[in-house]
Phi, psi and omega in degrees: 000004181282351180245155173250133183310128174079004177247134186283159177304322181292326180289320180297318177301317180293322175298317180293322180292321180296314179298319181297312182299320179294312186289318176299320178296322187279319187243002182073167184299306186291332180272005185253137170252156176300319177306326180296318181287321173303315181298315183299329180269359176073035185229168177273161176303320178302317177303314181299311187288346173297327185258330181223143184275339186202164172302319180300315177300320175301315182299312183296316179298318179295323179295311182300317182293332182260357180300127178261109185277069183300314181302314183296318179306309182295324177285324175297323182291324179215092178297345182270354182291137178296145179297326173302315175297321183295315176298326178288318179298309178295316176301319179299332181280344191300314184290342182256015187291124175215071181230169185295325181300320177300319176292325181287316182300322182296307181305313185296312181303314184287317180298323184295337181283342181244349190226109184296337175296330174277321187296319183302299180294334177288329175295327175291313179301312180288329175295322176291318182297316181297322180293320178295316179297323181287326175294320179296321176295313182303321180293318182293325173297316183292333181269003174086010181275326185239148180300114181296344177287343183278152176283122175304319181297320178292320179294315178303318179294321179297320180293315178298322176303315185294311185295312178291324174295330176295333175292335181270308185267075182283166186298327179292337178271315181207097179285152175228141180298129181300326180285323173299315179297318182293322176302316180295317177305312181301322181291318179300310179298326178294320175300327181275351187288144180295328184291343185269000185253147185278000000 
C-alpha cells in the first residue's frame, strides 16, 4: 500500500513531503497527526509509514525538501559575484520572508526543544547549514573580502540567527523600511570587511 498506481516511489515521497509541509505550517508540529498528513496526501497511514518512520522524520525531511539554497543559487548563477554582495542580497530578503521553509524551521526549532526525536536530526540540519556558511566565510576571508581574524563559525552562527529569527519576526509583526534595513546590513558587512581593520 506504499505505492499509488502509476506513481513512482520518489513521486509518492514528494507528495507526502508537500502535504507534510502544508499541514505542519497550518497546524504546527504538536497539532498535527500522521493521519492528517496521510489524508492531505490522499494516502493511507500505511502508505506514509512505508516512506517515513515517524512524524519527527517527516518534519525534518520536509524541512530539507523545502530548504531554499539561495546562497548557493546566487553563487552558481554568477560565480564571480562577491560573497559580500551575496550576503547583502540574502540579508535584504530576510524581513520580507514568507516561505514554507520559514514556517517549517519555526515548527522544527520549537519541537526540538521538547522532543529529542526532532532535536537529533535538527542538530544535524543546523550543523550542515552552519558548516556551509562557515565554508563560505573562509572563502571570503581567503579572497580578502572578510577579515581573516574573525571566526568563520561565529559569523556563520550570526547569519543563522538572522535567518532563523526572520522566520519568527515576520513583516506582519514588525515591519522595517527596506532602505533602512539595507543601510544597516551594509554597515555590518563593512565592519566585517578585511579592509576596514587596522
